[in-house]
N, C-alpha and C positions, 0 to 999 in steps of 0.2 A: 172965245172958245178953243182955239188952237193952242194957245199958250196953257190953258189949264190943262189941256190933254198931253201936252208934251213936257212941261215941267217936272212932272213925277217920274216920267221916264228917265229923263236927263239925270234927276238925282239918284234914281236907283243904279245908273250906270257908274256915277262917281263914287256911290257907296260901296259897289263890287270892285271898281278899280282900286279903291282904299283898302278894301279887305284884302284883295290879291296882293297889293304891296306889302302891307304888313305880314300877311302869311309867309310871302317870300323871304322876308326880313327873318321872322322867326326861325324858320327852318335853316336858313343860312348862318344862324348864329349871331346876327347882329343885335339881337336882344338876349339877355341872360334870364334865366328862371328868376322870378321875384322882381324883375325890373318893371318900374312904371311907365306907362305908355301916356305921354302927355298930349291931351287933345289939341292944345294951341300950336305944339312944335310940329305935330304931324300935319295940321291943316295948312302951316306955312310951307313947309317940305314939299307939299302935293299941289299948292296954290289953288286950295279949294276952300269952302266954307266949313265951319265947324259942324252943320248938320249932317252931310253925309259921313264925315270923319267919325261922329258919335255913333251914328248907326253901324258904322264899319267896326267900331268897338264892341257894339252890342253883339254882332255877328261873331266875333272873335271869341266872347264869352260863351255865347250859345254853343259853339263850335268846341269848346274845351281848352282853347289855346289860352285863355286869360281868365281872371276873376275880377269882378267889382267889389270894390271895399266901400262900405257906405261913407259918404262925407270925405273920401281921400281919392278915389278914382279907379282907374283899371291898370291891372299890373299881370305881367306874364306869369302863368300858373307856375306852381313850386310844389308839386305834391310830394309826400313823404314816400318812401320806399314802400311802406305797408299800404298806404293808399293806393299806389300803383298796382300792387299786386292784388288787392282787394278789387279793384276795378277789373282787372285781368280776369280774376276767378269768377266774379260775377257775369261778366260778359260771356265767358265760357258757359254758363249754366243758361242765362236767358236765351242767347242766340241760338243754341243748340236745342233748346224747348220749342222756340218758335220756328225753327226750321223743321222740326219733326212734324208740327202742327200744318206747315206750309205744304209739305209733301202730299198730304191729304186734300187741302182747300185751293190749292193755287190754281188760277184759271189761265187759259190760252194767252188772254191780254196781259197778264201778269208776267208770263213766261217770255213774251214778246219784249215786254219792257225791260227785261233782265237781259235777253239777249241784245237789247239795242245798246245797253249800257255797256254790256262787254265789247261789243264792235268798236264803240267810240274810245275805249281804254286800251284796245290792243296796241297801238302805234306810239302810246305815250311812254317812252323808256329814256329819256333824256333828262339832264338836271333842270332844264327850264321848262319841262313837263310837269314837274312834280307837284304844282299847285293844282292843275286841272286834274291829273290822275288821282290825287287825294281826294277831291271833290267827288269824281266819279265813283271812286271805291265806296266812299261814304254813301252816296245815292244808291249804289248796288246793295249794300248790306241793309240799308233801312227799307228798301223795296222787298228784299227777302223777308224780313221779320214782318212787315207790313202784310205780306200775303198770308200769314197766319189768320188774319181777320179777328185779332184779338186787340182791340186797342189798348186796353190796360198794360198788357205785355209789352205793346209796342213803345207806350209812353216811358215804363220803366227801363226798357232797353236804351231808349234814346238818352235818359238821364245818365245810365252806365257810360255809353258810348263817348258822351262828352267829357268824361273824366278819364278816358283811357289815352295814354300819351303817345298816339301815333307820331305826333309832331316831333317828339324826342328821338324817335327812331329816324324818322326821315331827315332830321337834322344831321345825325350821324352819317347817313348814306349821302347827304350833301357833301360832306367834308371828305367823305372816301367813295369817289364817284367810281373807282373799279368794281365797288359792291353793287351799284344801283342797278344796272341793267340786269344782272342775275337775280336779285332780289324781286325786282317788279315783274319779270317773265315768271318767276315760280309763283308770285302771288295772283298772277293772271290766270295761269294754269289751275291753281287752286280755286279761284273764283269759277272757272269754267267747269270744272268738275261737280262743284255744288249746284250750279244751274242744271247741268244736266241730270243729276240725280233727282232735282225737283221736278223737271220736265218729264222724268220716267215715273214719278209719283212713287219714289221708293224712299219711304222715310228711314230705314235703317242705312242706307247708303247715303243719303244726305246728311244724316247727323254724324255718322263716321267721318265724311269729308270735311263737315264743318268744324269737328273737333281737331283734325288734322291741321287744318287752316289756322285756326285760333291758338292752337298750341305751338305752331312754328312762331306766331308772335311771342310767345313766351319764352321760346329759346332765344329769340331776338333781345327780349329784355334782358335775359342774363348775360348775353355775349357782348351786346353793344351798349347797354346802359348801366351794366355791372350790378344788376340785382342779384343778390346771393341766391344761388342756386336752390339750397334747401328751402328758402323762403317760398320761391316760386313753386317748387314741387309739391311742397306739403299742401298748400291750399288747392293747388290744382288737382292733386290726388284724390282730395275730399268730394270735389265737384264730378270727377270722373266716375266715383263709386255712386253718385246720385244717377248719373247718366247710363249706366250699364243697362237698365231695363229697356232705355230707349234704342240701344245698340243691338240688344238680343231679340227685339220684338219681330 
């Protein structure tokens, strides 16, 4: 009985450790976009069995860092510029819409959850904190969207979030550590401002702060990944016109 209760916990820990190892190597630039992740090589490197490695690769795929190609394996995601901008624009639309609804529906318990995540995130400002910081940031965004109470909207949002190339941005910061602290502190303040607007049940303020936060990522796509400004701004402008009623309500 003890072995049955303990083994899954141990395997989960190995899966999570393998995921953290791979995530850190991706953002540190040890893998290139499109590079294959060989399950047997990773298993040998980590000294663990294939099962937790396979599960870690599944997590990478679900988190948007990699893609699974039938009959071939898993490789680092290599989105086109158009796909990155489409993901950005769609995220802007869906997250702002969900935040608008959440400002009316969020419960005290949900606000407490958001504040707890913010508290955990506040001190994570170093290079070796990036993996944990990104996990908590994702949890925060998912929890804010979940507070809308719209399961279909949440599912659509998660699909889009999995294609948004956060890891490309943080790979850049990993190699330019002089920018990391400033960027993470700025992101923390933006998160803090959104959570406060939700706690005040102010939909206009919450949407405006969400737009400010996500369009900051748009400026980073231009500056750090080199996506043409015109491409980002043209698709962004269409979404912002759609969101105008939320901002003026």
